[in-house]
N, C-alpha and C positions, 0 to 999 in steps of 0.2 A: 663522562664515559668516553674514553678514546679508543679508536680502533685503527690498527695499522697493517699495511701490507708491505712485506719485504720484497724488493725487486732483486732477483738473482739471475745468474747466467754465466756462461763461459766467457772468456775474453773475446772482444771483437764481434759481439752479437748485436750491439746497439743498445745495451743496457744503460750505459751512462748518457747516451744521446737522449734516450727516452726520459730518464730522470731529470736531466737538465731542462728538457722541454716542460716537464711537470712543474719544476720550480720556477721557471720563467712564467708559466701560466699563473702560478700562485702569486708571483710578484705583480702581474698585470691585474689580478683580481683585487689586490690590496687597495686599489683606487676606490673600489666600491664595498668590499667586504673585509672584515678584520682577519684575514688569513695571510700567512707569509711563510717563508722558509724558517724553520725553527732552529735547525743546526745545518752545517754544510751538507750533511747527508740525510736530512729529514725535511720533507716538504708536506705541508698541509694544504689540501686543495678542496675547493667547494664541490659538492655533489650536484651536478646539473639536475634541475627539477622545475619544469615550466609551471607546475602548480603553484609554486611560491610566488612567481610573478603575478599570476592571476589573483591570488589572495591579497597581495600588496595593493593591486589596483582596486579591488572591491572594498577592502578595508581602509583605503586611503592612508596607508601606513607611511610614516616618514622614512623608515629604514627597512631594508630587506636583508635578512641574515640567514644564509643557507647553512645546512649541515655540512660536515666535512669528513674527509678521510686523510690519514697520514700515510705517506709513502716513504719507505726507508731504502736508501741505496746501499745495499750490502756488499762488502768487499768481494771481489771476483773469486770464483772457485776454479781450481785445477784438479786434475786427478791426484789422489792421495791426500785431499783436504782432511779426510777423517783421521789421517795419521800426522796431521800438522804441516803438510806440504803447502807452500805458498803462504797465503794468509789464512790457512785452514782453520786454526783455532779461533781467530777473530770472526771468520765467516760463520762458523758453527754457533758461536756464542750469540751473535747478532740474530741469527735466524730463529733460535729458540724463543726469542722475546717477541716475535711478531705474531699476529693473529692469523695471517694467511700469506701464501707465497705467490708472488707474481713472477712466473718463470719466462724470461725472454729467450726466444729461440731464433736463431738466424735462419731465415727462409729465403734469402736472396743470394744471387751469384754475383760476385764482384772480384775480378782478378787482382784489383789494387788493394783489397783488404784481406790480409792473410787470416785463414781460420786456424785456430790452435791445433786442430786435428788433421789439417791438410785438405779437407774437403767439406762440402756443405751437406749435412745430414742431421736434421733437427731431432729425429727420433733417437739417434745415437747420443746426441748431446743431452737430451732429456734423461736418458738412461744413465749417462755419466754422473749427472748431478744427483739423480735419485739413488744411485748406488752409494755415493759418498754419504748421503743422508741416512740411508739404511745401515751402513757400517757403523756410523757414529751412534745411531739409536741402539743398535745391537750391543755395542760395547757398554753403553751407559745402562741399558736395561739388564744386562747380565750381572753387572756389579750390584745393581739394586736388588735383583732376585736372589743373589747369593746371601746378602745380608738379611733379607726378609725371610728366606727359607729357614735360617737358624732360629729366628724368633717364632716362626710358625710351628716348627717342630716342638717348641716349648709350650705351645697352646695359646700364644698371643692372638686374640681374635682379630685385631686390626691387621696384623701381618697376614693372617690367613685370608682375609678379605682382599688385601692388596695382591697377594699371590694369585688369587682367582682372576683378578683383573689383568695382571701382567702376563701370566703364562701363555694364553692364546696369542698375544701380540709378539711375545718372545719367539714362539714357535714359527710364526709367520716370517719374522725377520731372519731366523735361522734358515728358512726355506727360500730366502731371497725375495720375499714379498714385503711391501710397505706395511707398517703396523696398522694403518687405517683399514686394511682388509680383514682384520681380526679383532676389532673393538667389540667387546660383549654388548649385546643389545641392551639399551637403556643405560649404558655406562659411559656415554659420550662425554659428559661433563667431567666425570672422574678421570677419564683417559686424557682429557685436555690438560689437566693439572700436572700430568707427568712431563709436559713440555717436550714430547717426542716430535721430531721434525716431520716424520712421515705420517703423522695423523692430521697435519694442518691442511686445510683446503687449498687447492691449487688452481691458479688461472694461468693458462699458457698464452703468451703473447707472441704471435707469429709476425716477426719483423720482415716485411717484404719490400721489394723495390717500389718506387713511386708509381710506375705504370700498372702495378698489380694491387694497389691499395683498395680498390673497389671490388675486385674479383677474387683475390688470392691466387694461389698457384698449386702445383702438384705437391710441393713441400708442405704448405699450410694445410692442404686436404688430409695429408697423413697425420698431422698434429691434431686436427679436429676429430679424426677417427679414434685416435688414442685417448683424447679427452673424454669422448662419449663412452668408451669402454671402461674408463676409470671412474666415471661419475664426476669428472672435473669440468672446467669450462675453458673455452678458447676464444680469442678475438684476433682479428687481423689488423695490423698497424704498419704504417711506414714511418720509421723513426725520422727519416729525412724530411718527410712532409711535416711531421709534428714539430721539428726544429724550426721549419720555416714559419708555420702559422702561429707559433708561440710568440712571435715578434709582431704579429699583425693586429690591427684594430678590428673590432667586431664585424663591421660591414665588409671590410676587405677579406677577412677570414672566411665569412659565409660565401662570398662570391668565388674565392679561390677553391674552396671545397666543392662547390657546385660544378665548377669547370672540370673537376676530377671525377665527378659522378658520385660524390660523397655527401650524405645528409648531415653528418656531424664528424667531429674529429675522432681520431683513434683514442686519444687520451680521455675524451668524454666516455667512450665505450669501456675503456679500462676502469675508469672511476665507477661507472654504474655496475659493471660486472663484479668489481671488488666489493661493492656494497651488497650486491645479491649473494656473492660467495660467502660472506660472513653471516648471512641470514638476518640482515638488518632491514628495518622498515622506518618510515618517517611519519611523525605526527607534527602538527603545526599549532602555533599560537598566533593569534592575529588581533591587532588593535591599532589605535591611531599612532602610537609611538613606533611599533615595529611589527612586521610579519616575519616569523622565524620558524625554521625547520629544526626538528630535534631527532636525533638518532637513538633508536632502541632496538633490542633484539626481538625478533618476532616471537610472540607469546607472552610478552611483558604485560603485567596487570597495571591498572591505573596508578596505584601508589608508587610502583617502581618507575613508571613513566614520569610522574611528578618529581621524583627524586633526581632525575637527570637535570632538571632546572635548578633545584636546590634541595638539600637534605631536609630542611624544615618542611618543605611541601610534602615529603613522604612521611615524615614522623607525625605531622599533624593532619594528615589527609582526612577529609570528611567526604567529599564527593567530587565528581568531574562532570561538568557540563560539556556534552559532546555533540558535534555536528559532523556528518560525513562531508568530505570535500565536495562531492557531487551536489549535496543539498545546499552547502554554503554558496556554491556558484549559482545553482538554479534559482535560489531565493534571494540572491544578491546580498548576502551577508548575514550576520548573526541575528539581527532584528527580524528580517524576513523569514529566516528559518524557524525562529522561535514562534512567530505568529502563525506559521503553517504547521506547527506541532512537530517540527523535524529536529528540535533540540531535545536530547535525552539527558537525564541526570543519572549517572552511573556510580556504583559503589566500588568497594575494594576488590571485588572479584571480577570486575570487568576487564577483559583482555583487549588491549588497545589495537585498533585496526590501522593498516596503512592508509594515510590520508586523513585521519581524524583531525578535526580542528577542535582544540580543547581549552577549557578554562577550569582551573582547579580551585576548589574551596578547601581551605585548611585552617587549622587553629593550633598555634604553638604557645 
C-alpha cells in the first residue's frame, strides 16, 4: 500500500531545494534501510518513529525496517496552468495522481532570489495555485456533469447518484470555493475517486530564512492562520538548513540542529505531518529477524492490516495476537506481555490501533 505527497509551488519558493534534501536524506538512509530515490522526481523516505528503535532493542531484532512515504516533485506551476500555460498540463496530470498536496510557500525575503510575482506574499501565492486547481477541477467536473445529466434524465440510477455527489461540489467551484468545502457528508471516499485536486488534503510548508527556522515570522504566521481556517496543516522549514543537514552524519546533524534551537529537522516534521495528513497509523511486527513498521489507514480492521504484509494473510486470516506498544515495552517483550495477560487474541472485526504489535494467524 503506497501513499504519496506531491510537492507543489511557484518558481523560486524553495520547492526543488526541499525535494533534493529529501532525496539526499533517502540516499543516506539507504545505508540502513531499503529506501531510495525511485525515479528522478520521486523519493521514498522513512517515517521517523522512535518506537521502532525501542522494539528492535527489546526484540533483539537483526534488522529495523521503518514504514515510508513517497514524495513527488511536481513540475512548477505558473498563472494559466489550468489553460496549459508553462508545464500546466503536466502539472495538473501529476497532481491528480497524488494522495496529498505539500504546498511550499516562500516566507523569506532575499533580494538575490527573484519572486515570479515581484514580491513576497505567501497568501497570494497560495491563492494563485488554489485558483488554478479550482479552474481545472471546474472544467473537468462540468464536462462530467453534462454527460451524467443526460443519463440521469433517462432514469439511470447510477448517474442520478453520481449527480447528487457532484452537484454541491460543482456549485462550490462555480462560487470560487474548493470542492472540499462541499463534499456530501459520508461521501468522502466516493468523492476521492473523482480525482479532484481541490479535495486533496493540504500541508503548507513555510520556507523561512535560517535565522527564523525555530520561530517563524510574520509571513508564516499568516499561513498558519489560513491553514487553521481551512482545516489544513502547516509546518515551518528552512530549505537552506535542510540542504545543509542532508549531507551530515547523524551526530553532527543533531548538534547542528541543537545550535539552531531545533529538536528535529524540518523534513522530519514534513514527513510526520504528511503521514498524519493522510490519516495513517502504524502497527508493528517484531521478532528476532526484524522489527518492522507497517502503514495502514486509521480504522483498518485486522484482516486488512494483515493484507498489507501479504494478500494471503488477509485471505486466510484466522486471528491476530495483539500487544499494545506500551505493554510490549513495559513487560519487555512478547513473552513478558503474554505472561502478564496483556496479549489479546483478536478476530476479523478488530480495528487496529496505532502502535499495536501484531502477529497474524492465517491459513491458505
